[in-house]
N, CA, C and O of each residue as an XYZ file, in Angstrom:
328
protein
N     -21.721     24.719     10.875
C     -20.835     24.466      9.831
C     -21.363     25.014      8.447
O     -22.532     24.839      8.104
N     -20.528     25.624      7.743
C     -20.852     26.076      6.547
C     -20.850     24.917      5.437
O     -20.081     23.956      5.442
N     -21.812     25.168      4.517
C     -22.040     24.051      3.497
C     -20.898     23.769      2.658
O     -20.641     22.653      2.206
N     -20.161     24.910      2.448
C     -18.830     24.756      1.607
C     -17.735     25.737      2.207
O     -18.007     26.790      2.783
N     -16.437     25.232      1.985
C     -15.326     26.064      2.458
C     -14.409     26.180      1.433
O     -14.156     25.256      0.659
N     -13.812     27.462      1.385
C     -12.935     27.785      0.385
C     -11.378     27.531      0.801
O     -10.801     28.200      1.659
N     -10.900     26.669      0.208
C      -9.386     26.210      0.663
C      -8.482     26.694     -0.567
O      -7.369     26.188     -0.711
N      -8.886     27.535     -1.332
C      -8.066     28.023     -2.510
C      -6.789     28.765     -2.037
O      -5.863     28.899     -2.838
N      -6.693     29.246     -0.796
C      -5.486     29.857     -0.153
C      -4.988     28.935      0.988
O      -4.227     29.311      1.879
N      -5.421     27.879      0.884
C      -4.786     27.005      2.006
C      -3.386     26.573      1.956
O      -2.893     26.528      0.829
N      -2.701     26.271      2.874
C      -1.406     25.598      2.815
C      -1.074     24.312      3.404
O      -1.419     24.069      4.561
N      -0.444     23.484      2.717
C      -0.229     22.138      3.361
C       0.870     22.190      4.496
O       1.723     23.078      4.523
N       0.797     21.253      5.361
C       1.779     21.142      6.617
C       1.218     21.364      7.803
O      -0.005     21.400      7.943
N       2.189     21.559      8.915
C       1.697     21.747     10.256
C       0.998     23.037     10.216
O       1.314     23.986      9.498
N      -0.121     22.987     11.171
C      -0.727     24.350     11.275
C       0.264     25.245     12.078
O       0.240     26.447     11.816
N       1.093     24.817     12.982
C       2.068     25.702     13.767
C       3.402     25.132     13.397
O       3.713     23.997     13.757
N       4.118     25.817     12.757
C       5.629     25.170     12.464
C       6.452     25.221     13.881
O       6.207     25.995     14.807
N       7.311     24.391     13.852
C       8.213     24.377     15.052
C       9.551     24.711     14.729
O      10.097     24.155     13.777
N      10.149     25.568     15.424
C      11.527     25.913     15.203
C      12.512     24.952     15.517
O      12.336     24.328     16.563
N      13.598     24.674     14.781
C      14.583     23.653     15.119
C      14.189     22.180     15.188
O      14.805     21.272     15.748
N      13.042     22.122     14.508
C      12.412     20.547     14.587
C      12.187     20.205     13.095
O      11.799     21.066     12.306
N      12.428     18.992     12.744
C      11.745     18.706     11.427
C      10.853     17.326     11.519
O      11.309     16.347     12.109
N       9.871     17.312     11.051
C       8.910     16.344     11.101
C       9.339     15.248      9.952
O       9.457     15.501      8.753
N       9.537     14.026     10.559
C       9.974     13.082      9.535
C       9.224     11.713      9.757
O       8.627     11.544     10.820
N       9.233     10.773      8.833
C       8.609      9.416      9.165
C       9.855      8.480      9.369
O      10.823      8.584      8.615
N       9.825      7.551     10.412
C      10.978      6.704     10.529
C      10.442      5.474     10.957
O       9.459      5.493     11.698
N      10.961      4.367     10.587
C      10.486      2.989     11.065
C      11.455      2.346     12.073
O      12.620      2.023     11.843
N      10.812      2.220     13.171
C      11.724      1.461     14.158
C      11.279      0.237     14.595
O      10.067      0.062     14.466
N      11.975     -0.742     15.121
C      11.475     -2.016     15.539
C      10.426     -1.810     16.790
O      10.620     -0.953     17.652
N       9.426     -2.589     16.789
C       8.361     -2.572     17.808
C       9.029     -2.539     19.166
O       8.629     -1.767     20.037
N      10.153     -3.460     19.375
C      10.732     -3.526     20.785
C      11.399     -2.362     21.270
O      11.548     -2.152     22.474
N      11.877     -1.462     20.210
C      12.753     -0.268     20.507
C      11.728      0.788     20.895
O      11.938      1.494     21.882
N      10.672      0.921     20.188
C       9.395      1.794     20.594
C       8.816      1.588     21.969
O       8.593      2.506     22.758
N       8.589      0.309     22.195
C       8.209     -0.337     23.532
C       9.153      0.201     24.577
O       8.759      0.979     25.445
N      10.315     -0.187     24.497
C      11.382      0.275     25.551
C      11.416      1.745     25.922
O      11.446      2.186     27.070
N      11.407      2.453     24.779
C      11.386      4.015     24.841
C       9.840      4.405     25.516
O       9.822      5.355     26.299
N       8.872      3.867     25.297
C       7.650      4.290     25.934
C       7.573      3.700     27.361
O       6.954      4.326     28.221
N       8.138      2.590     27.637
C       8.254      2.174     28.954
C       9.234      3.118     29.880
O       8.995      3.326     31.070
N      10.286      3.624     29.233
C      11.171      4.684     29.898
C      10.383      5.898     29.956
O      10.516      6.584     30.969
N       9.568      6.296     29.031
C       8.810      7.428     29.148
C       7.796      7.455     30.285
O       7.527      8.479     30.913
N       7.260      6.278     30.504
C       6.231      6.196     31.828
C       7.114      6.200     33.030
O       6.652      6.648     34.079
N       8.323      5.755     32.988
C       9.089      5.742     34.263
C       9.635      7.265     34.620
O       9.513      7.782     35.731
N      10.174      7.801     33.629
C      10.694      9.253     33.803
C       9.817     10.260     33.538
O      10.132     11.367     33.973
N       8.624     10.140     32.834
C       7.577     11.222     32.765
C       8.128     12.153     31.483
O       7.516     13.183     31.197
N       9.113     11.811     30.854
C       9.549     12.275     29.602
C       8.729     11.867     28.422
O       8.081     10.851     28.670
N       8.557     12.322     27.260
C       8.044     11.799     26.125
C       8.886     10.864     25.463
O      10.107     10.973     25.573
N       8.323      9.876     24.727
C       9.367      8.899     24.244
C      10.212      9.333     23.066
O      11.291      8.826     22.760
N       9.560     10.398     22.392
C      10.240     10.891     21.230
C      11.392     11.728     21.757
O      12.474     11.697     21.170
N      11.214     12.448     22.801
C      12.139     13.204     23.401
C      13.295     12.317     23.849
O      14.453     12.662     23.612
N      13.020     11.215     24.473
C      14.158     10.187     24.974
C      14.818      9.880     23.593
O      16.031     10.054     23.475
N      14.124      9.461     22.618
C      14.873      8.973     21.329
C      15.697     10.092     20.806
O      16.802      9.798     20.348
N      15.307     11.366     20.808
C      15.966     12.376     20.375
C      17.268     12.823     21.181
O      18.205     13.426     20.659
N      17.204     12.457     22.484
C      18.314     12.552     23.501
C      19.286     11.662     23.185
O      20.436     12.099     23.173
N      19.081     10.370     22.892
C      19.918      9.253     22.751
C      20.643      9.522     21.200
O      21.827      9.260     20.990
N      19.857     10.004     20.320
C      20.459     10.364     19.004
C      21.657     11.571     19.306
O      22.789     11.533     18.822
N      21.217     12.486     20.082
C      21.860     13.628     20.106
C      23.338     13.293     20.985
O      24.400     13.886     20.796
N      23.128     12.303     21.881
C      24.282     11.795     22.651
C      25.438     11.268     21.594
O      26.638     11.532     21.666
N      24.825     10.509     20.659
C      25.803      9.759     19.675
C      26.814     10.761     18.880
O      27.874     10.402     18.367
N      26.247     12.184     18.874
C      27.132     12.984     17.963
C      28.155     13.963     18.892
O      28.859     14.840     18.393
N      28.102     13.644     20.353
C      28.777     14.367     21.207
C      30.249     13.864     21.191
O      31.160     14.684     21.073
N      30.484     12.616     21.301
C      31.779     12.127     21.377
C      32.482     11.621     19.969
O      31.926     10.781     19.262
N      33.558     12.118     19.681
C      34.060     11.859     18.398
C      34.368     10.177     18.412
O      34.551      9.539     19.448
N      34.381      9.712     17.300
C      34.603      8.290     17.050
C      36.108      7.928     17.546
O      36.998      8.778     17.511
N      36.310      6.705     17.975
C      37.535      6.380     18.262
C      38.558      6.014     17.026
O      38.247      5.203     16.154
N      39.814      6.707     17.056
C      40.491      6.343     15.738
C      41.182      5.159     15.872
O      41.140      4.576     16.956
N      41.942      4.615     14.760
C      42.752      3.467     14.737
C      43.920      3.636     15.770
O      44.182      2.726     16.557
N      44.525      4.659     15.756
C      45.737      4.773     16.645
C      45.286      4.696     18.136
O      46.037      4.137     18.936
N      44.091      5.230     18.559
C      43.660      4.958     19.800
C      43.518      3.549     20.240
O      43.944      3.045     21.280
N      42.803      2.957     19.212
C      42.553      1.397     19.564
C      43.773      0.723     19.645
O      43.827     -0.167     20.494
N      44.891      0.959     18.878
C      46.009      0.331     18.770
C      46.784      0.607     20.392
O      47.338     -0.302     21.011
N      46.690      1.898     20.843
C      47.242      2.223     22.164
C      46.647      1.518     23.100
O      47.325      0.993     23.984
N      45.323      1.391     23.063
C      44.391      0.724     24.263
C      44.783     -0.697     24.212
O      44.957     -1.251     25.297
N      44.964     -1.428     23.047
C      45.362     -2.683     22.940
C      46.673     -3.087     23.527
O      46.804     -4.018     24.321
N      47.684     -2.285     23.061
C      49.121     -2.121     23.671
C      48.974     -2.242     25.306
O      49.339     -3.219     25.961
N      48.379     -1.077     25.818
C      48.309     -1.038     27.226
C      47.671     -2.378     27.894
O      48.218     -2.896     28.867
N      46.505     -2.901     27.329
C      46.011     -4.116     27.872
C      46.930     -5.182     27.746
O      47.058     -5.905     28.734
N      47.663     -5.455     26.636
C      48.769     -6.496     26.621
C      49.753     -6.298     27.562
O      50.225     -7.246     28.191
N      50.098     -5.197     27.717
C      51.103     -4.879     28.750
C      50.721     -5.269     30.134
O      51.450     -5.945     30.860
N      49.589     -4.831     30.458
C      48.926     -5.199     31.790
C      48.769     -6.741     32.061
O      48.949     -7.130     33.216
N      48.489     -7.526     31.210
C      48.278     -8.881     31.255
C      49.585     -9.585     31.147
O      49.716    -10.735     31.568
N      50.444     -8.997     30.656
C      51.828     -9.710     30.401
C      52.812     -9.474     31.549
O      53.697    -10.284     31.826
N      52.610     -8.290     32.222
C      53.629     -7.893     33.249
C      53.163     -7.494     34.358
O      53.926     -7.148     35.260
């Protein structure tokens, strides 16, 4: 090892940037992390990958609209009444 190193041209951050990913800090309940880690052991996928997959699924389906809820309720009421 050298006695002294020159960091004058050093840059902060990850040594190797990843494309399409952003490093963030997030606080999750311990139980949530434990469940994802257990699922990770079972499936062989990384727990962060599993969390990412769950979050990605939530954006695939559009939210249910008020008119769709009304239609579903009407159909269910008709089915129970007749």
